[in-house]
Structures are given as C-alpha cells and as structure tokens.
N, C-alpha and C positions, 0 to 999 in steps of 0.2 A: 497355574496355565501364564505362559506365556503373556507379552504384553500387544502381542499381535491376537492371538485368539482370543484376547480378553478384551476386543472393543467391539462391544453391541450397543447397540440403539434403534426401539421397536423393533423391525422385523429386518434388518439390518445384522449381522453377522459377516466378519471376515477370518481366513486365516490361509495357511499356508502361503505362500507368495505374490498371488495378485496384486495386495493392493487397494487401497477404498477408493473408488471413483465418488467425488458427494461437488452437486454444483449449488448454488444458490443465486433467484434469481431476483431483480425488483426493478421495477416498472414505478416510474415516479410519473404525474398527468396533474397539468392546469385544474382544479375540479368548477372553475366559471365562479366563485365568490368570494378572488382573492385570497385561496389558500391552494395543498397539492394533499393529489390523493393516491392512494399506494395501487391502484389494480392490481397489480401480481409481485406478492410477498413468498417465496417461494424456495424451501432450504432442504437439504436432507441431509442425513449419518453425520459428519461431523461440524458443518456447518448449520446453523442455527439465527435466521433472521428476526428481529424482536423490535415490534415500533414502538415506541415512545414518545411522550410529549412531544407536540407538533410546539414549532415557539415562533411567534406569526404567519406568514405564507411557507413556509416551512417546513416539509418533513422530516423527521429525521428516523434514523433506522440506526442500529445499533447489532451486529456482529457478533453472536456468541459463539465460544466453541465448548457443542457437544461432546465429542469424545476429543484425545489424544491426537495430539497431531500437528502435519503430517509427518509421517513415520519413512522408513524407505517403500519405496514402490504407489508411497499414496500418488493422486494427481485432483489438487481441489481448484476448481471455478466459482468465481464471482461475476456475477454480471448484472451490471446496471448501467440504465436508460432512463436519462431524465427528460421529457418532452418540451417542447417549446412552453416558454410560459411558469414553468413550474420550478421548485426551488427544492433541492434533500441536502441533507447532510447525514453521512455513513462515518460513524465509529465503531470502537468495539468497546464489547465489555473490559477486554484484559490482555493481557500482550500473547502473540502466536510464537510460540516455541517446536521448533525443528529438531526432529528426535533418530535419535536409530530408532532403523525396526528387525524385524526376521529378512523382512525379504529384503531381497539387495538391489542397488541401484538405487537412480535419482528418484528423490521425490518431486513433484513439480507443486507451481503455488499461481495462477495465473488468475489475472484482473484485466475484465472485459468492459471501460465505461463509457458509454456515449453523454453527451449532451449538446439539444440542439441549440436552433437560435432563440434570443432572453430566455436562456434558463440559467439554472445554477446548479452548483455540484461543491461541495467543503465534503472532502473523504480524508477523514482525520482515524485511519487504523491508532491503536499503540503500539509498540514496535514487535519489531518481528525479532526470537534470538534464537543463535546457533547455536543449540548444545555437543558438544562432544562427541565426535563420530556420524553424527546428521550427513547427508548432501542435498541440499535445495536447489533446486530452478525455478525465483521468480521469475516473470513476466507482465510489467503490466501496461497495458494499447491504451492510451484514452485517443476518445476522438471527439473531436470537440466544431461545432459550426460557428460559423465566422463572427455571431454578437454573441456566442456564449461566454461563459466565468465561470471560472474553476482557481479553487484551492484543492492544494493536495500534499500532502507531507507522507514520509516515508523511515521510518527510524528500524536501522539495522542494528543488533548488538551483538560481539561476537561473543560466542560463549557465556553461561553465567559467575557466579561470582567465585573467583579461583579456578575457571576450565578453560582449557585451549579450544578454539571453536571447531564446529565441523566446519565442511566448505560447504560456504554462500554465493549463488550465482545469480547478482541480480540487473534486471535491464527494463531498461523505461523510455516508453515512445511517446508521445505528444504531437496531435497532429493540429491542424487548425484550417478550417474550412480547406479541408484538402493536404496543405504543402504543408513537410514536418518541419518541424520547431525545436524537436529535440531526442536525439537519439542516443543513451551512451546506456553501460551495461559495465558494472564492476562483479570480480570477480576475490574472494576471499577465504581464505582458510586452505586447509592440507591439498595438494593438488593444481590449486589458483596459480596462474601464469608469476615465475617470479619475479617481486618488487613493492606486491601488494602492502607489507608492509613497511614499507620506506619513507624517504622521507616526501615523495612525489605521491605517494596515494594517501596512504592511513597515518603516516608518523606515529610508528606505536600508539596509535589511542584503538578504543576497543568499542566504540560505539560511531556508527556514520548516518547521515539522515541527510536527505534535501528535502525543500521545500517549492512546488514550481506553482505559478501564480497566473493566473490568463484571463485579464481583463479588456476589452474590448479600447478604451479609451488610451493605452500603453502603446498601440497602433502609431498614434499622433504625438504625445510625452515616451516616449523607451525610457523604464527605470533605470539609472547611470550608476555605471558600476561600480562599485564601491564595499570596503571591510567592511563588516558587522561586527568588530573585534576579534579576538585571538578563537583561532579555530574556523571561521563562518566566514563568508561572502557573498555579492548580490552580484547576478550577471544579468543584465536584457540577451534576451533570447530571440531571437529573426523573429519576429513576429508580435499579438500582444500580450508577450509572454514574460513572467522574469522568473529565475533559478534561483536558488540559494541552497549553496553545498556547506556541509558547517561538520565537523568531529570533533567529539572529546572523548576526556579518559570512560563514561561513566551514562546512561542512560537518562537521569534525573539532570546532565550538564548538558545532553545534546538536546532535551526540549525544551529549555530557558531559551538555550540559544536560536532555537527554530520558531516558537511564540515570540518573543521578542522581533523575531523579523518581519512574521505576520502584522506582530501589531505596526510595524514601521509601516509596513503596504497600505497601510490604515486598513 
C-alpha cells in the first residue's frame, strides 16, 4: 500500500491525487478570573491540538502531527486568535517533515494568527524539515492590535541527515495596528531562484530561522541593531517589533542561537 493510500484517521481516508485538506482552530479568551480559557480547540486529519497544563494566566496548546505530511498536494491550515487580555502559548510535539507524495504539485501549510489589544501569543513550534523530493509553500500571516505582544519562532532545516533538501518556500508577514512591519519570503532547494545557497543568503548552511518579537514598549525604545554572534543578527523593525535572523549548520545550533536571542530580549 502506498504512502498516500495508507493515510487514514477516524473517518478520513485519502487516495489518488486530491491531497489532504486539514484545518486546526484555536480561540483563547480571558476567563475573567486571571486565567485564559480555550472555548475553541478544533482539529482534524493530520493536525491534532492538545491542551496542556496552564502556566499562571497563560493557556498552553500543543500541535501534534497525527499522520505523515504535508505530502505533495496537501493543504494544512492552522488558525489562532487571542482575544483581549488573554495569553496563549503554542508549541508542537515534534518536527514537521515535508515529504514527497504520490500526488503531484506543491503542498501548502498556512498559519493565520490574530492577537487583540493587551493580549499575548507565544508561537514556538518545532522545526520544519524539507525532505528530498518534497515541495512545500509555507505562509504565515500575523495580525496584531496596537498593544498586542508576540514572540514567534520559525526554524527550517534543509534535508534530513546526509540528504539533499526538497524545495521550500516560506513567506512571513506581520502587521501591527493595520501597519505592515515585516513582509519577507525565502525560497530554497531545487528550482528556487539562483543564489539561495550563496554567501548573501544561507552561505552553505542547512538550518535557517527567525524570531519576531513585538512589544508596545519597542515603539518608544526601539531595539538597537547588533550582531548576536556568528550567524545571527538582531534588527529593529518599523514599529514596536524586532527581528532576529539566524543561519546554522544544524537544527541544534540554530535553536541555541534563537533561544539566546529571546533571552537577551528579556
């Protein structure tokens, strides 16, 4: 039985070239007692959401991959909204691995995040690994109110150990109070525009990541641009936000760079 035909969960089964469509939704709300409730926690197919032990006023959710993927032709979507006064932290149980599939065409993974005034979101998933032969487009769009707070981490690893990568295109946009503060796209792997592996982009590294931190106080006191050691740099954005970009030879070193950057920002 092929990989595509074998993908079954509950009443969902997939065959042929249609690909899987899966949506996960999270809604976090101030519970009025100093904590955060989760009135909406819905997922299906390859995406499974699990509530974990809360920390103080913060609700915590883990994204668990219930099936393999995304494979060619799949379209996964994760939506999270944090309402006024709520605090939410979202992580993932393991790395996401983009794999080739029987279906032709690009796979898509969309992340849509909304954070209201005086609300806070920590979006800290594990890395995305682009396996040989895969073709994945990742689009992350974040909409923040003027007094919202955010810590968002993205980590991408090109190929498994000793393996050439697939094609991976990633776009991240962040808007604060309807103002665009970040809009960037990176394409890597076979078929990507020339130079992606050159000195101006990855410089031969196979792990790349970024950390976006948004805090209202950055509007009055912007974070100064500085180097964070070999392979990492911190830059202020046009608004109450800062961006850390890092490249590394492997996922372990990349995580260390981004963790140190987040700690340096308090």
